[in-house]
VOLUMTI-831177 format. One record per atom (N, C-alpha, C): x, y, z; residue number from 1. Coordinates in Angstrom, 2 decimals, m for minus. Example, Ala and Ser with C-alpha at 12.3 -4.5 7.8 and 13.67 -1.06 7.14 Angstrom:
2
<atom><x>13.19</x><y>m5.69</y><z>7.80</z><resi>1</resi></atom>
<atom><x>12.30</x><y>m4.50</y><z>7.80</z><resi>1</resi></atom>
<atom><x>13.20</x><y>m3.30</y><z>7.80</z><resi>1</resi></atom>
<atom><x>12.85</x><y>m2.25</y><z>7.08</z><resi>2</resi></atom>
<atom><x>13.67</x><y>m1.06</y><z>7.14</z><resi>2</resi></atom>
<atom><x>12.90</x><y>0.03</y><z>7.87</z><resi>2</resi></atom>
//
This chain:
91
<atom><x>0.79</x><y>m1.21</y><z>m0.01</z><resi>1</resi></atom>
<atom><x>m0.02</x><y>0.07</y><z>0.02</z><resi>1</resi></atom>
<atom><x>0.82</x><y>1.24</y><z>0.08</z><resi>1</resi></atom>
<atom><x>0.61</x><y>2.13</y><z>m0.93</z><resi>2</resi></atom>
<atom><x>1.28</x><y>3.37</y><z>m1.16</z><resi>2</resi></atom>
<atom><x>2.91</x><y>3.18</y><z>m1.19</z><resi>2</resi></atom>
<atom><x>3.25</x><y>1.93</y><z>m1.87</z><resi>3</resi></atom>
<atom><x>4.64</x><y>1.72</y><z>m2.02</z><resi>3</resi></atom>
<atom><x>5.63</x><y>1.57</y><z>m0.86</z><resi>3</resi></atom>
<atom><x>4.91</x><y>1.40</y><z>0.37</z><resi>4</resi></atom>
<atom><x>5.75</x><y>1.24</y><z>1.54</z><resi>4</resi></atom>
<atom><x>5.91</x><y>m0.04</y><z>1.97</z><resi>4</resi></atom>
<atom><x>7.17</x><y>m0.54</y><z>2.51</z><resi>5</resi></atom>
<atom><x>7.19</x><y>m1.89</y><z>2.93</z><resi>5</resi></atom>
<atom><x>6.92</x><y>m2.08</y><z>4.32</z><resi>5</resi></atom>
<atom><x>7.10</x><y>m3.31</y><z>4.87</z><resi>6</resi></atom>
<atom><x>6.83</x><y>m3.63</y><z>6.40</z><resi>6</resi></atom>
<atom><x>7.66</x><y>m2.80</y><z>7.22</z><resi>6</resi></atom>
<atom><x>8.77</x><y>m2.50</y><z>6.95</z><resi>7</resi></atom>
<atom><x>9.70</x><y>m1.84</y><z>7.80</z><resi>7</resi></atom>
<atom><x>9.28</x><y>m0.43</y><z>7.93</z><resi>7</resi></atom>
<atom><x>8.88</x><y>0.23</y><z>6.86</z><resi>8</resi></atom>
<atom><x>8.35</x><y>1.56</y><z>6.97</z><resi>8</resi></atom>
<atom><x>7.13</x><y>1.73</y><z>7.89</z><resi>8</resi></atom>
<atom><x>6.06</x><y>0.86</y><z>7.68</z><resi>9</resi></atom>
<atom><x>4.90</x><y>0.77</y><z>8.45</z><resi>9</resi></atom>
<atom><x>5.31</x><y>0.65</y><z>9.94</z><resi>9</resi></atom>
<atom><x>6.19</x><y>m0.28</y><z>10.12</z><resi>10</resi></atom>
<atom><x>6.73</x><y>m0.40</y><z>11.61</z><resi>10</resi></atom>
<atom><x>7.18</x><y>0.84</y><z>12.32</z><resi>10</resi></atom>
<atom><x>8.14</x><y>1.58</y><z>11.46</z><resi>11</resi></atom>
<atom><x>8.61</x><y>2.79</y><z>11.86</z><resi>11</resi></atom>
<atom><x>7.43</x><y>3.80</y><z>12.30</z><resi>11</resi></atom>
<atom><x>6.54</x><y>4.00</y><z>11.26</z><resi>12</resi></atom>
<atom><x>5.47</x><y>4.84</y><z>11.48</z><resi>12</resi></atom>
<atom><x>4.61</x><y>4.43</y><z>12.66</z><resi>12</resi></atom>
<atom><x>4.32</x><y>3.14</y><z>12.83</z><resi>13</resi></atom>
<atom><x>3.55</x><y>2.68</y><z>14.17</z><resi>13</resi></atom>
<atom><x>4.21</x><y>3.05</y><z>15.34</z><resi>13</resi></atom>
<atom><x>5.66</x><y>2.69</y><z>15.32</z><resi>14</resi></atom>
<atom><x>6.43</x><y>3.20</y><z>16.70</z><resi>14</resi></atom>
<atom><x>6.37</x><y>4.57</y><z>16.96</z><resi>14</resi></atom>
<atom><x>6.50</x><y>5.52</y><z>15.97</z><resi>15</resi></atom>
<atom><x>6.53</x><y>6.76</y><z>16.10</z><resi>15</resi></atom>
<atom><x>5.15</x><y>7.31</y><z>16.59</z><resi>15</resi></atom>
<atom><x>3.97</x><y>6.70</y><z>15.94</z><resi>16</resi></atom>
<atom><x>2.81</x><y>7.04</y><z>16.30</z><resi>16</resi></atom>
<atom><x>2.39</x><y>6.70</y><z>17.89</z><resi>16</resi></atom>
<atom><x>2.99</x><y>5.57</y><z>18.18</z><resi>17</resi></atom>
<atom><x>2.82</x><y>5.13</y><z>19.56</z><resi>17</resi></atom>
<atom><x>3.56</x><y>6.03</y><z>20.47</z><resi>17</resi></atom>
<atom><x>4.67</x><y>6.55</y><z>20.07</z><resi>18</resi></atom>
<atom><x>5.45</x><y>7.48</y><z>21.02</z><resi>18</resi></atom>
<atom><x>4.75</x><y>8.67</y><z>21.17</z><resi>18</resi></atom>
<atom><x>4.39</x><y>9.38</y><z>19.95</z><resi>19</resi></atom>
<atom><x>3.78</x><y>10.64</y><z>19.90</z><resi>19</resi></atom>
<atom><x>2.41</x><y>10.61</y><z>20.48</z><resi>19</resi></atom>
<atom><x>1.53</x><y>9.74</y><z>20.22</z><resi>20</resi></atom>
<atom><x>0.20</x><y>9.71</y><z>20.77</z><resi>20</resi></atom>
<atom><x>m0.02</x><y>8.90</y><z>22.01</z><resi>20</resi></atom>
<atom><x>0.70</x><y>8.05</y><z>22.25</z><resi>21</resi></atom>
<atom><x>0.58</x><y>7.19</y><z>23.53</z><resi>21</resi></atom>
<atom><x>m0.34</x><y>6.22</y><z>23.16</z><resi>21</resi></atom>
<atom><x>m0.43</x><y>4.97</y><z>24.10</z><resi>22</resi></atom>
<atom><x>m1.30</x><y>3.90</y><z>23.95</z><resi>22</resi></atom>
<atom><x>m2.62</x><y>4.17</y><z>24.11</z><resi>22</resi></atom>
<atom><x>m2.93</x><y>5.25</y><z>24.79</z><resi>23</resi></atom>
<atom><x>m4.44</x><y>5.52</y><z>25.09</z><resi>23</resi></atom>
<atom><x>m5.20</x><y>6.17</y><z>23.86</z><resi>23</resi></atom>
<atom><x>m4.43</x><y>6.95</y><z>23.16</z><resi>24</resi></atom>
<atom><x>m5.07</x><y>7.68</y><z>22.10</z><resi>24</resi></atom>
<atom><x>m5.01</x><y>7.05</y><z>20.75</z><resi>24</resi></atom>
<atom><x>m4.08</x><y>6.18</y><z>20.50</z><resi>25</resi></atom>
<atom><x>m3.70</x><y>5.48</y><z>19.32</z><resi>25</resi></atom>
<atom><x>m4.79</x><y>4.56</y><z>18.77</z><resi>25</resi></atom>
<atom><x>m5.48</x><y>3.74</y><z>19.59</z><resi>26</resi></atom>
<atom><x>m6.53</x><y>2.95</y><z>18.92</z><resi>26</resi></atom>
<atom><x>m7.63</x><y>3.71</y><z>18.49</z><resi>26</resi></atom>
<atom><x>m8.00</x><y>4.92</y><z>19.19</z><resi>27</resi></atom>
<atom><x>m9.14</x><y>5.55</y><z>18.72</z><resi>27</resi></atom>
<atom><x>m8.88</x><y>6.40</y><z>17.33</z><resi>27</resi></atom>
<atom><x>m7.67</x><y>6.80</y><z>17.14</z><resi>28</resi></atom>
<atom><x>m6.98</x><y>7.37</y><z>16.15</z><resi>28</resi></atom>
<atom><x>m6.99</x><y>6.44</y><z>14.71</z><resi>28</resi></atom>
<atom><x>m6.58</x><y>5.07</y><z>15.03</z><resi>29</resi></atom>
<atom><x>m6.65</x><y>4.28</y><z>14.05</z><resi>29</resi></atom>
<atom><x>m8.02</x><y>3.77</y><z>13.71</z><resi>29</resi></atom>
<atom><x>m8.93</x><y>3.79</y><z>14.43</z><resi>30</resi></atom>
<atom><x>m10.41</x><y>3.61</y><z>14.16</z><resi>30</resi></atom>
<atom><x>m11.00</x><y>4.70</y><z>13.43</z><resi>30</resi></atom>
<atom><x>m10.47</x><y>5.88</y><z>13.92</z><resi>31</resi></atom>
<atom><x>m11.24</x><y>7.04</y><z>12.91</z><resi>31</resi></atom>
<atom><x>m10.46</x><y>7.06</y><z>11.65</z><resi>31</resi></atom>
<atom><x>m9.33</x><y>6.58</y><z>11.40</z><resi>32</resi></atom>
<atom><x>m8.59</x><y>6.61</y><z>10.12</z><resi>32</resi></atom>
<atom><x>m9.21</x><y>5.49</y><z>9.38</z><resi>32</resi></atom>
<atom><x>m9.65</x><y>4.48</y><z>9.91</z><resi>33</resi></atom>
<atom><x>m10.23</x><y>3.23</y><z>9.32</z><resi>33</resi></atom>
<atom><x>m11.66</x><y>3.69</y><z>8.85</z><resi>33</resi></atom>
<atom><x>m12.39</x><y>4.42</y><z>9.50</z><resi>34</resi></atom>
<atom><x>m13.69</x><y>4.82</y><z>9.06</z><resi>34</resi></atom>
<atom><x>m13.60</x><y>5.86</y><z>7.94</z><resi>34</resi></atom>
<atom><x>m12.63</x><y>6.88</y><z>8.07</z><resi>35</resi></atom>
<atom><x>m12.35</x><y>7.74</y><z>6.97</z><resi>35</resi></atom>
<atom><x>m12.05</x><y>7.16</y><z>5.58</z><resi>35</resi></atom>
<atom><x>m11.18</x><y>6.20</y><z>5.81</z><resi>36</resi></atom>
<atom><x>m10.85</x><y>5.17</y><z>4.59</z><resi>36</resi></atom>
<atom><x>m11.91</x><y>4.69</y><z>4.00</z><resi>36</resi></atom>
<atom><x>m12.84</x><y>4.01</y><z>4.81</z><resi>37</resi></atom>
<atom><x>m14.13</x><y>3.34</y><z>4.37</z><resi>37</resi></atom>
<atom><x>m14.92</x><y>4.32</y><z>3.63</z><resi>37</resi></atom>
<atom><x>m15.15</x><y>5.50</y><z>4.32</z><resi>38</resi></atom>
<atom><x>m16.04</x><y>6.51</y><z>3.56</z><resi>38</resi></atom>
<atom><x>m15.47</x><y>7.08</y><z>2.23</z><resi>38</resi></atom>
<atom><x>m14.18</x><y>7.14</y><z>2.15</z><resi>39</resi></atom>
<atom><x>m13.54</x><y>7.65</y><z>0.77</z><resi>39</resi></atom>
<atom><x>m13.60</x><y>6.60</y><z>m0.16</z><resi>39</resi></atom>
<atom><x>m13.45</x><y>5.23</y><z>0.20</z><resi>40</resi></atom>
<atom><x>m13.52</x><y>4.22</y><z>m0.75</z><resi>40</resi></atom>
<atom><x>m15.01</x><y>4.14</y><z>m1.31</z><resi>40</resi></atom>
<atom><x>m15.86</x><y>4.28</y><z>m0.30</z><resi>41</resi></atom>
<atom><x>m17.26</x><y>4.24</y><z>m0.69</z><resi>41</resi></atom>
<atom><x>m17.71</x><y>5.49</y><z>m1.72</z><resi>41</resi></atom>
<atom><x>m17.31</x><y>6.59</y><z>m1.39</z><resi>42</resi></atom>
<atom><x>m17.39</x><y>7.83</y><z>m2.28</z><resi>42</resi></atom>
<atom><x>m16.83</x><y>7.47</y><z>m3.75</z><resi>42</resi></atom>
<atom><x>m15.60</x><y>7.00</y><z>m3.60</z><resi>43</resi></atom>
<atom><x>m14.89</x><y>6.63</y><z>m5.06</z><resi>43</resi></atom>
<atom><x>m15.57</x><y>5.62</y><z>m5.80</z><resi>43</resi></atom>
<atom><x>m16.22</x><y>4.70</y><z>m5.03</z><resi>44</resi></atom>
<atom><x>m17.01</x><y>3.67</y><z>m5.65</z><resi>44</resi></atom>
<atom><x>m18.15</x><y>4.24</y><z>m6.31</z><resi>44</resi></atom>
<atom><x>m18.92</x><y>5.19</y><z>m5.74</z><resi>45</resi></atom>
<atom><x>m20.00</x><y>6.02</y><z>m6.31</z><resi>45</resi></atom>
<atom><x>m19.69</x><y>6.78</y><z>m7.47</z><resi>45</resi></atom>
<atom><x>m18.44</x><y>7.37</y><z>m7.42</z><resi>46</resi></atom>
<atom><x>m18.04</x><y>8.08</y><z>m8.46</z><resi>46</resi></atom>
<atom><x>m17.88</x><y>7.21</y><z>m9.76</z><resi>46</resi></atom>
<atom><x>m17.00</x><y>6.09</y><z>m9.46</z><resi>47</resi></atom>
<atom><x>m16.81</x><y>5.10</y><z>m10.58</z><resi>47</resi></atom>
<atom><x>m18.11</x><y>4.64</y><z>m11.14</z><resi>47</resi></atom>
<atom><x>m19.11</x><y>4.39</y><z>m10.40</z><resi>48</resi></atom>
<atom><x>m20.30</x><y>3.73</y><z>m10.79</z><resi>48</resi></atom>
<atom><x>m21.13</x><y>4.72</y><z>m11.75</z><resi>48</resi></atom>
<atom><x>m21.10</x><y>6.14</y><z>m11.30</z><resi>49</resi></atom>
<atom><x>m21.71</x><y>7.11</y><z>m11.98</z><resi>49</resi></atom>
<atom><x>m21.04</x><y>7.33</y><z>m13.29</z><resi>49</resi></atom>
<atom><x>m19.71</x><y>7.31</y><z>m13.45</z><resi>50</resi></atom>
<atom><x>m19.10</x><y>7.46</y><z>m14.60</z><resi>50</resi></atom>
<atom><x>m19.11</x><y>6.40</y><z>m15.58</z><resi>50</resi></atom>
<atom><x>m19.19</x><y>5.10</y><z>m15.08</z><resi>51</resi></atom>
<atom><x>m19.42</x><y>3.77</y><z>m15.86</z><resi>51</resi></atom>
<atom><x>m20.79</x><y>3.89</y><z>m16.38</z><resi>51</resi></atom>
<atom><x>m21.89</x><y>4.59</y><z>m15.63</z><resi>52</resi></atom>
<atom><x>m23.18</x><y>4.47</y><z>m16.09</z><resi>52</resi></atom>
<atom><x>m23.57</x><y>5.79</y><z>m17.18</z><resi>52</resi></atom>
<atom><x>m22.56</x><y>6.58</y><z>m17.21</z><resi>53</resi></atom>
<atom><x>m22.81</x><y>7.86</y><z>m17.98</z><resi>53</resi></atom>
<atom><x>m22.30</x><y>7.75</y><z>m19.42</z><resi>53</resi></atom>
<atom><x>m21.34</x><y>6.92</y><z>m19.58</z><resi>54</resi></atom>
<atom><x>m20.54</x><y>6.67</y><z>m20.84</z><resi>54</resi></atom>
<atom><x>m20.90</x><y>5.15</y><z>m21.20</z><resi>54</resi></atom>
<atom><x>m21.47</x><y>4.81</y><z>m22.25</z><resi>55</resi></atom>
<atom><x>m21.64</x><y>3.35</y><z>m22.66</z><resi>55</resi></atom>
<atom><x>m20.42</x><y>2.96</y><z>m23.26</z><resi>55</resi></atom>
<atom><x>m20.06</x><y>1.69</y><z>m23.22</z><resi>56</resi></atom>
<atom><x>m18.72</x><y>1.12</y><z>m23.41</z><resi>56</resi></atom>
<atom><x>m18.42</x><y>1.25</y><z>m24.92</z><resi>56</resi></atom>
<atom><x>m19.38</x><y>1.17</y><z>m25.83</z><resi>57</resi></atom>
<atom><x>m19.21</x><y>1.17</y><z>m27.19</z><resi>57</resi></atom>
<atom><x>m18.69</x><y>2.60</y><z>m27.61</z><resi>57</resi></atom>
<atom><x>m19.35</x><y>3.59</y><z>m26.87</z><resi>58</resi></atom>
<atom><x>m18.98</x><y>5.09</y><z>m27.19</z><resi>58</resi></atom>
<atom><x>m17.46</x><y>5.27</y><z>m26.61</z><resi>58</resi></atom>
<atom><x>m17.14</x><y>4.82</y><z>m25.61</z><resi>59</resi></atom>
<atom><x>m15.78</x><y>4.83</y><z>m25.17</z><resi>59</resi></atom>
<atom><x>m14.78</x><y>4.04</y><z>m26.07</z><resi>59</resi></atom>
<atom><x>m15.09</x><y>2.97</y><z>m26.56</z><resi>60</resi></atom>
<atom><x>m14.22</x><y>2.29</y><z>m27.51</z><resi>60</resi></atom>
<atom><x>m14.11</x><y>3.15</y><z>m28.80</z><resi>60</resi></atom>
<atom><x>m15.09</x><y>3.82</y><z>m29.19</z><resi>61</resi></atom>
<atom><x>m15.12</x><y>4.51</y><z>m30.41</z><resi>61</resi></atom>
<atom><x>m14.24</x><y>5.72</y><z>m30.23</z><resi>61</resi></atom>
<atom><x>m14.52</x><y>6.40</y><z>m29.14</z><resi>62</resi></atom>
<atom><x>m13.49</x><y>7.63</y><z>m28.64</z><resi>62</resi></atom>
<atom><x>m12.12</x><y>7.23</y><z>m28.79</z><resi>62</resi></atom>
<atom><x>m11.81</x><y>6.06</y><z>m28.20</z><resi>63</resi></atom>
<atom><x>m10.37</x><y>5.63</y><z>m28.15</z><resi>63</resi></atom>
<atom><x>m9.94</x><y>5.38</y><z>m29.43</z><resi>63</resi></atom>
<atom><x>m10.65</x><y>4.81</y><z>m30.35</z><resi>64</resi></atom>
<atom><x>m10.34</x><y>4.49</y><z>m31.57</z><resi>64</resi></atom>
<atom><x>m10.03</x><y>5.80</y><z>m32.35</z><resi>64</resi></atom>
<atom><x>m10.77</x><y>6.82</y><z>m32.16</z><resi>65</resi></atom>
<atom><x>m10.61</x><y>8.14</y><z>m32.85</z><resi>65</resi></atom>
<atom><x>m9.36</x><y>8.87</y><z>m32.44</z><resi>65</resi></atom>
<atom><x>m9.14</x><y>8.53</y><z>m31.03</z><resi>66</resi></atom>
<atom><x>m7.70</x><y>9.09</y><z>m30.56</z><resi>66</resi></atom>
<atom><x>m6.64</x><y>8.52</y><z>m31.27</z><resi>66</resi></atom>
<atom><x>m6.77</x><y>7.17</y><z>m31.23</z><resi>67</resi></atom>
<atom><x>m5.54</x><y>6.48</y><z>m31.74</z><resi>67</resi></atom>
<atom><x>m5.41</x><y>6.87</y><z>m33.26</z><resi>67</resi></atom>
<atom><x>m6.40</x><y>7.13</y><z>m34.03</z><resi>68</resi></atom>
<atom><x>m6.32</x><y>7.55</y><z>m35.56</z><resi>68</resi></atom>
<atom><x>m5.58</x><y>8.74</y><z>m35.52</z><resi>68</resi></atom>
<atom><x>m6.08</x><y>9.69</y><z>m34.56</z><resi>69</resi></atom>
<atom><x>m5.64</x><y>11.14</y><z>m34.70</z><resi>69</resi></atom>
<atom><x>m4.10</x><y>11.18</y><z>m34.31</z><resi>69</resi></atom>
<atom><x>m3.67</x><y>10.32</y><z>m33.46</z><resi>70</resi></atom>
<atom><x>m2.34</x><y>10.31</y><z>m32.87</z><resi>70</resi></atom>
<atom><x>m1.39</x><y>9.72</y><z>m34.14</z><resi>70</resi></atom>
<atom><x>m2.01</x><y>8.77</y><z>m34.96</z><resi>71</resi></atom>
<atom><x>m1.32</x><y>8.13</y><z>m35.91</z><resi>71</resi></atom>
<atom><x>m1.17</x><y>9.20</y><z>m37.07</z><resi>71</resi></atom>
<atom><x>m2.12</x><y>9.97</y><z>m37.33</z><resi>72</resi></atom>
<atom><x>m2.02</x><y>10.92</y><z>m38.39</z><resi>72</resi></atom>
<atom><x>m1.22</x><y>12.17</y><z>m38.06</z><resi>72</resi></atom>
<atom><x>m1.04</x><y>12.47</y><z>m36.68</z><resi>73</resi></atom>
<atom><x>m0.54</x><y>13.82</y><z>m36.28</z><resi>73</resi></atom>
<atom><x>0.97</x><y>13.36</y><z>m35.64</z><resi>73</resi></atom>
<atom><x>1.90</x><y>13.89</y><z>m36.26</z><resi>74</resi></atom>
<atom><x>3.35</x><y>13.70</y><z>m35.73</z><resi>74</resi></atom>
<atom><x>3.65</x><y>15.15</y><z>m35.20</z><resi>74</resi></atom>
<atom><x>3.63</x><y>15.34</y><z>m33.99</z><resi>75</resi></atom>
<atom><x>3.77</x><y>16.71</y><z>m33.36</z><resi>75</resi></atom>
<atom><x>5.30</x><y>17.00</y><z>m33.64</z><resi>75</resi></atom>
<atom><x>6.20</x><y>16.26</y><z>m33.52</z><resi>76</resi></atom>
<atom><x>7.70</x><y>16.49</y><z>m33.78</z><resi>76</resi></atom>
<atom><x>7.94</x><y>16.92</y><z>m35.06</z><resi>76</resi></atom>
<atom><x>7.38</x><y>16.09</y><z>m36.17</z><resi>77</resi></atom>
<atom><x>7.63</x><y>16.41</y><z>m37.39</z><resi>77</resi></atom>
<atom><x>6.93</x><y>17.76</y><z>m37.81</z><resi>77</resi></atom>
<atom><x>5.81</x><y>18.02</y><z>m37.21</z><resi>78</resi></atom>
<atom><x>5.23</x><y>19.39</y><z>m37.61</z><resi>78</resi></atom>
<atom><x>6.07</x><y>20.48</y><z>m36.95</z><resi>78</resi></atom>
<atom><x>6.68</x><y>20.47</y><z>m35.84</z><resi>79</resi></atom>
<atom><x>7.30</x><y>21.46</y><z>m35.32</z><resi>79</resi></atom>
<atom><x>8.61</x><y>21.72</y><z>m36.01</z><resi>79</resi></atom>
<atom><x>9.21</x><y>20.57</y><z>m36.41</z><resi>80</resi></atom>
<atom><x>10.37</x><y>20.66</y><z>m37.26</z><resi>80</resi></atom>
<atom><x>10.29</x><y>21.43</y><z>m38.55</z><resi>80</resi></atom>
<atom><x>9.07</x><y>21.10</y><z>m39.13</z><resi>81</resi></atom>
<atom><x>8.78</x><y>21.83</y><z>m40.31</z><resi>81</resi></atom>
<atom><x>8.53</x><y>23.29</y><z>m40.07</z><resi>81</resi></atom>
<atom><x>7.84</x><y>23.60</y><z>m38.98</z><resi>82</resi></atom>
<atom><x>7.62</x><y>25.01</y><z>m38.60</z><resi>82</resi></atom>
<atom><x>8.92</x><y>25.72</y><z>m38.54</z><resi>82</resi></atom>
<atom><x>10.09</x><y>25.05</y><z>m37.88</z><resi>83</resi></atom>
<atom><x>11.29</x><y>25.60</y><z>m37.51</z><resi>83</resi></atom>
<atom><x>12.06</x><y>25.66</y><z>m38.82</z><resi>83</resi></atom>
<atom><x>11.99</x><y>24.82</y><z>m39.63</z><resi>84</resi></atom>
<atom><x>12.73</x><y>25.02</y><z>m41.05</z><resi>84</resi></atom>
<atom><x>12.04</x><y>25.99</y><z>m41.88</z><resi>84</resi></atom>
<atom><x>10.86</x><y>26.02</y><z>m41.90</z><resi>85</resi></atom>
<atom><x>10.18</x><y>27.38</y><z>m42.60</z><resi>85</resi></atom>
<atom><x>10.39</x><y>28.66</y><z>m42.02</z><resi>85</resi></atom>
<atom><x>10.59</x><y>28.72</y><z>m40.66</z><resi>86</resi></atom>
<atom><x>10.89</x><y>30.09</y><z>m40.24</z><resi>86</resi></atom>
<atom><x>12.49</x><y>30.34</y><z>m40.39</z><resi>86</resi></atom>
<atom><x>13.33</x><y>29.44</y><z>m40.33</z><resi>87</resi></atom>
<atom><x>14.72</x><y>29.58</y><z>m40.70</z><resi>87</resi></atom>
<atom><x>14.79</x><y>30.25</y><z>m42.23</z><resi>87</resi></atom>
<atom><x>14.06</x><y>29.62</y><z>m43.07</z><resi>88</resi></atom>
<atom><x>14.05</x><y>29.85</y><z>m44.46</z><resi>88</resi></atom>
<atom><x>13.57</x><y>31.30</y><z>m44.67</z><resi>88</resi></atom>
<atom><x>12.50</x><y>31.61</y><z>m43.98</z><resi>89</resi></atom>
<atom><x>11.90</x><y>32.97</y><z>m44.17</z><resi>89</resi></atom>
<atom><x>12.89</x><y>33.99</y><z>m43.42</z><resi>89</resi></atom>
<atom><x>13.59</x><y>33.90</y><z>m42.41</z><resi>90</resi></atom>
<atom><x>14.53</x><y>34.73</y><z>m41.74</z><resi>90</resi></atom>
<atom><x>15.92</x><y>34.65</y><z>m42.64</z><resi>90</resi></atom>
<atom><x>16.23</x><y>33.69</y><z>m43.19</z><resi>91</resi></atom>
<atom><x>17.67</x><y>33.44</y><z>m43.64</z><resi>91</resi></atom>
<atom><x>17.70</x><y>34.05</y><z>m45.02</z><resi>91</resi></atom>
//
């Protein structure tokens, strides 16, 4: 989770225990768990809403259009042409 290993989580736990003390740490962990659950629930709602708003076939069609446009448009080549044209105009 978050790219942290067991050692990092152990250090965080020990520091939290020292700073907060054994009395306050369990309630803080409980609150953090509840907050995490609420955020996950909200995120699931957002995902469901987005999934329901765009049909899969439209998403596939949009993705295909983007791929076609990328294949047709070579930005580096376009910028090089502009630079060459500008040099010719100035030179």
